[in-house]
N, C-alpha and C positions, 0 to 999 in steps of 0.2 A: 165808742169807746177805743182808746189808743191800746196798741198791741204794747205787750212786754218785750222787749229786748233778749232774745236769747243769749244767754253767758258761755263761753268755751275756755279753755284753759290754751294760749297760745303763748312762743316764746317771749313775747313784749311782757304777758302777765307772768309768766317764771322771773324774769329778770326784776317786776317790781315785787314779786315776790319774796325775793330775797333780799331786795334794799327795806322791803317791810319788815320782815321779821329781823334785821341786825339791828335795825331802830330798836322795836319793840323790846328784843334780847337786852339791848344795850342799858333801856331804860329798868327793863325786870331782872337784872344780873343779880342785882346785891341781894332782892329778896329771895330768889332761887339760891343763892350757896346758903342764904342765912336758914333755909330749911331741910338744906342736904344731910340728910342722916342715914341712909340708905343707897348702896350695901357698905360705906364707911362715907362717916360722918367728918370729910376732909373741909367742907365749906367752900366747894369750888365747881356744882355742876354748874352752876348760872353762867362761869366765865367760861366754862368749857364748849358749851353750848355756843355762846357768842362767836368766840375762836371758831370752831367748828362752822358756824354760818359763814361769818367771815372768809374762811377761805373757799365755800361755797360761793360766795357773791363776786368772790375776785376771778374766779374762774368762769364765771359767766359773763362778765364783765370783759374778759380779755377775747369770747367768743365774739361780742356783738362788737368789739372794739376792731377784728380782723375784717370786718366786711365794709368797704368803701360806701356800697348803697345795698340798699334791702337791708338784710339781717338774716340771722340764723334759721333755721327751721325747728319747728316745736322739739324735735328729737334731739337735734347740736347742743339746743340748751340745758335740756334735762339732762342728757350725758354731764355735760361742763357741771351742770351742779353737783349730780352723784358723785363725779370723779373731784370735784373740788373739797368736797364734803369728807371723801374717803382720804386723802391725803393730809387734810389738817384737821381730822378726826381727834378730840382732846377726850380724855375719859373715857367713863363707862358710857354717859350720855353721850357725848358726841359719837362714839361709833355705834352706838344703835341708832343715832338718827341718821348716820351715814347710812347705814343698811337700810334704813326706811325708804329714803331719796333714792337708794339703790333698786330697791325693790319696784319704787311707780316709774323709775326710767327703764324698767324691764319691760315694761308692759306698754308705756305710752311713747317710749323709742325703739320699741323692737325692728329687726331687723324688717326692711320693706317699707316700713313707715317714717322715712328719712325725709321725703319732699310732702309731709302730712301736716300742714299749717295748723290745726288745733285739732285740741281734744273735747268730744264732745260728754255729757252726764255719764254714758253709759260705760266709757273707756275710764272714765275716770275712778267711778265704782272700783272696777277692775284692777284699778292701779293701788288703788287702797288696801285693797283686800291681799293683794299681793307684796304692797308695802309690809302690812301688819303681819304677814305668815314669811317672809323675809328675816326679817327682825328677832323673831321669835327662834327661827330656826339657825340662826346665828348664835345664839347665848346658849351654850353647854348645860345650864340646869334654871330653865326659865320661871319665876316667883312671881306670882299674882301679888296684885296692888303695887305696882311699879310703872314703868313706862308701855311694859310691853301691853300690858292689861289697858292701859290707855288707848295705844294704836289699836288693838285689836276690835275697842268699843267703839272705836270712830269707823273702823271696816263696818261693824256691822250697821251702826245708823245709816252710812251712805248704802249699804245695800238694799237696804228699807226703805232710800229716797227716790222718789220720782221725780224726772224732770231736767232741767241742763245743769252746766257746771257748779253754777250758783247754788241750786237746791241742795244737790251732793255734798258740795263741801260745807254749808252750814249745819246740815244733819250730822256730818262727820266733827264740825267741832262742838257742837251740839251734846253728842253721844260722848266726846272725850271727856267733855268738861263734867258730865256726871259722874262718869268711872272715874275723873281724877277726886271728886268729892268723898266718892267711898272708899278711897284705897287705905284712909285712916285704921279702916275696919278689916279693912284685908291683912294688913302687914303690922304685927303688933309693936314696931319697933315705932312706926308712924303713929300709931295712937299713943302711944305713952310719951311721944314728945310732942302731941297734938298738932302735925302738920301732915301736908298733905305730901305726895311725893315727888321729890324735886325736879325729876327728868321728866316726868307727867304733867310737871305745871310747866316746863320750858314746851314739851310738844303742844298743849293747847296754845300758848301763845304763837309757836309758829301755824298750827293751822287757823288760828283768828288771823295773821297776815295775811292767809291764803286765801279765807273769804274775803278780805278787801281788796286782792288784787284781782281776783277775778268779779266779783261783785262792785266794785266803787265803794261799801258801804263799811265804813270803821267799825267795829266793835267797839263797847266800852270796856276798858283797861280793868280786871279783875286782880283784887288780891286773897293768897290763901295762905298767909302766916298767920300760924296758930288757929289754923281751920278748926279743930275738934274742941275750942274752949282753953287749951292750955298755953301755956307760954312755949316760947319755940326755947327749946335749949339739945340741944344736939346730946344723943349718948350712944353709946357703944350697939352696933347690931347685934342679933340674937349671934350670929355665928364669929363673931369677933372676940371672943373670949380672950384667956391665957394664951399666948401662943399660937395668936393668929397671924396673919401673912403681914409681913412688914414693906413688902415693897409693891408699887403699882407699874408694873411695865407695860409701856407701848411702843412697836416700831410697825412700820411699812414694811412689807415683805415682799419679794419675787419670788415666787415657788408656782410649782403645777400643783392641781386638784388635790393629786394621789399624795403629794407629799404634807400639802395642807391637812389633810385626814390626821393621817400619822401624826401630825405637828399637835393638833386638836386633843390627839389621846392623850399623849405626852405633857402637854402642859394642863390636861384635866388633872392629871396624877400630882401633879407642883403646886396648885394653888387652886384658887377660888375666883370667882368676877369674871371667869375665861368667857370673851366675846372675839367673835372670830368673821370681819366680815371683807365684802369686795367680792372678786373674781376674776377671770380674764386674765390670769398670772400677777395681779397685782392684789395685796391684799392686808388690812389693817388689823394689827393682832396685837389685844386691850387683857392684862392676866394680873390676877394681885398673889405674890409669891413670898416667898422665906429667902429662896436663894435666886435671885436677880440675873446672877452668872448663868445659872443653869437653864433659865428661861429665854434668855439671848442664846444660849448655847444651843439651844431646839429651835430657833429663828434660824442657825447657822447650817446645821443640819438638815434642815427642811431648804432652806435658797438662799436669798441676800437679803437680809433685813437690814435695812437704815432709817435714818429719824429715830434711833433709839432713843427712848427717852425712860431714866427710872427714879422713882420717888418715894421716896422715906417716908413713912410713918411714922414720927419720930417717936421715942419712947416717951411714954405716958399719954399717948393720943388712947384715939378708939379702939387699940386693938390690945390695949391693955387694961382696959375697962376703967383707968384712972382718969382724971381731968387733964386737959392739955395745957401744960404750963405757959404761961405769956414767953415768948422768946426775948430775948433783949436785941435789938437792930443792931449791926455792926454799924460799923461808923463810917466805913467808905466799900466802896465794889466796884470790880469796871464790869460791864457785860459787851459781849463782842458778838458779831456777824461773822461768822468764818466758813468759806466754800467748800472745804473738805473735813472727812473724817480725821484724818491725821494732823490736821492743823486744829481743830476740835481737841484733842490729846493736848498737843504743844500749848495751846493757850489755857486750857484748864491745871495744867501743871504749873503755871505762871499765877493761878490762882482767879482768871477769869471765868465768869457763867459765860456760856457759848451758847449762840444759837446759831442750827445748820444751815447752811442754805444750800438745797440741793439745786444744779444748774436747772435754768429754765424754772424755776420753783422758788422764788424770793420770799421771804418770810412777809406777812403782814403786820401792820400796825398793832393790831392788839397780841399779835405773840410776840414781839418787841416789849410791848408794856407788862404782857405778862411776865418777860424776863427779868425786866427793870423790879415788879415786885418779887417777885422771888429771890432776888439779890439779898431782900429786907436788910438794907442798909438806910442810914440817914443820908448818905451824899451816893449818887452814882455816876459813873460815868459811862458813854455808849459810843461803841465805835461801831458804826455800819459797814466799815471797809468795803462801800461800793458807791461809787458816784450816783446810780440809781437810786438807790435807799434814801437820799437822802430827805427827802419829804416825809416819807411813810418814817425815818427814826426821830423826825420833828412832832411828827404828830405823836406820834408813843411818850417822846418826852416829856410831851405838852401834857398828855394825859395823868401822867405820874407825878408830874409839879403840882398839879390840882389837888393829889391827896398828901400832898407836903412834903414830898423827897427831893433833896435838891439834884438835878439830873444837869450835868454837862455834856452838851453833842460835839464830838472831838470833830471833827468833817474828813476822815479817813477814805481814801477812794479805793484802797486797796490793802487786801490782807497785810501786804507786806511794811504798810504804811500803819497798820496796828500793830505788828510785833514792834516796831520801833517805837512809837509810844508806850507800850506796854514795858519794855526793855527799862524805861528812865522813870514808870510810876513807883513812887514812893507815898503808901499810906499814911505816915508820921506827918507827911508837909501838910499844911495848909492846904485846904481844898482846891480855893483860887489858885495857888502855886502850882500845885499838884497837874492840874489841868493846862496850864499855861506851859510847863516844861513838857508835859505828853503833846500839846497841840504843836511846840516848836518840832520837837522828833520827828512827827510824822510830816508834816511842813517840808524839813530838811530832807526828808527822802523821796528820790524820783521812783516812779513803779512803773512796769512793763509788763507783760503777758504775751505770751508767743501760743499761737494757735493756729487752726487749720481751717479754711476757707469751706463752706459746706457750698458754696454756688457762686458761678460768675457774677461781680458787683464793681460797681465805681468804688475807689477809695481816695483818700487826702493822697497815697503816694500811686496812683492809678490805678489799672484794672486789674481784678486779680481773678484767678480763674478754682474753679471747683478743686480740692484737695492743693492749694499754695499755701503754704507757711506765710500768716500773715504777724508782723511784729508791731505792738502798740506800743507808743513810749507817752507816758502819761494821760492816756486816753483816745491818741489818735492813731490811725495805720501809720507806721514811719517807715515798714521794710516788708516788702513783697519779696519771698524765693520760695526755692523749689524744694526744700527741704526744713523742716525744724529746728534740726541742730545747727546747721548754717547761718539759717534766721537769726536763731538766737546767739550765736558770735558778734553777729553785726549789729543785733541790736544793745549788747552789752559795751561793745566799742563806743558807738556811737553815746551812751550813756557815761562811759568813765573819761571820755574827754574832757567833759566838762569836770573833772576830779570825783573824788569818792575816797572813802577809808573803807568800806566795809560792802561786800555783794552780799546779799541775801536773795537764795535760791529755794523755792518751792516748788518740788518737782512731783506733778502728777501721774497717777498711775497711765493715762495716756502716753506720756510722755518717752521718748526713746530710751532704753536702759543705757547708753554712753552717754548722753547729755550733760548730766552733773560731771561726770569727770572731764569732759572736753572744756568744760567753762571752766573749771575747777583750773585746771593746766593753762587755758588762755589767761588767767588773771595773773597767776604766778610769774608766765616767762613775759607778760608786757608789762605787767600794773605791780613790781616789786615792793612796794609799800600800803597795797589793798588785801585785807583780809577777807576769805570766803564763808560762807555758813549754807548749809545745807538741809533742808528739812523734807519731809516726804509728808506731803499733802491727802494722799489717797486720792479717792474720786472726785476730783473737784470740776469748774468749768471751765479752765483753760491747762492744756497739760503742763507750762511752766510758766511760775511768775518770779520778775524780779526786781529786785529791790537795791537800788546805791544812795548809801549815806555819804 
């Protein structure tokens, strides 16, 4: 009799798990959105889970891409998956999923386990238990009948399983599936709407993908809409009566443990649905409040918040107990990717919807697609502002075009080209004419960036040393110099030799204080017919961006 091979969880299985979960959530996204009634019936749980897993998948793929031979360890893959989910977590459900993955990583990628190639059934049982406990600890006021209940049931079922990883994950899936079916009896709002918990539904999908990644056997897809025999009709959760929280606030936070403990207490007094996940100095904060500014200020007091997202639960939605009136789409909108908080404010003032790209963390296609949808317009212009985002932006545009929205992708390669395009944007023009004018303005803008080399390397301008200033014109290294200000002057001179009427300078927090004054003086003295405008970009990838029109 042939012996059944043992199943394990290794780095390749983690990679496979990510891909399978992303595809499965993509198929189930609309269904999960439709049954989302708790804690807020905002119809985005499936989308939030998808975007969270997409970020986790991108992080794992980046780790694998970093190895020319062989591959990462199980610990490396799990840490990447957990970190990617943390920085990309969306909504209440995505934030909790990120903590579940972090809990697993805490066990399977613990100190000293970095060279372990795989985990067995015993280790996976402990990891699932830690995941459920960590998620529950992260929620200020845990409620049964939610994803927390489903996660706990998965861990309990895994605890009782004997055998290898395949047996453990299958038991966890079955336990989660049974718990999910029972959620309408545990949470009144689910029972009245006739649906199971949306976050729990998403977790069952993720666990089904884990079963397939470990065993190679795909489980049949199930649908839970109308689980209690009633029509799916989202209604107000019990806590969301008159005067309930008006905003969802989410941000990443760099802070120490003591400051985060104080932040939890402060945010708990401001609102509800509080979930704070993370550790080791990086946290993801999620809360529903009436005073969004106070929630952000509390983060500032605790540390450095960034990637701040504030969503307004519109008047007449679940928080007022009335029906949400259909909102008429705008005719046209502009969505732009920006590299720093300062530019995000500038673009927003000009009427654009912004997607913040933190250095080293470009937005994924799902995030861009969600921003295009959030524009709620019949026609949308997309400004990626980065040559590396061309394919990502094209994929996002294609997704939303399939939903009936006209999307024009203008191939801006720098934020200064995006500024030029936005300056000539006229919503009253015909769409095609507006796109042509914006594309022409962007194309007529030469762009440059000045940054500091991190290591010795070959460039198109020669060999640079760590600490040298590099001046890139239209994407290629053109100048290498000993200091940033002098290099910026050389770059500007080279750009203006070909002519120009307007110089745009975007100065980041890391730029020398006097660089903008020096460059403005240079233009005044040597190029009399040229104007200069200066913007503060905040924390951005390059200390200085230059545009010449």
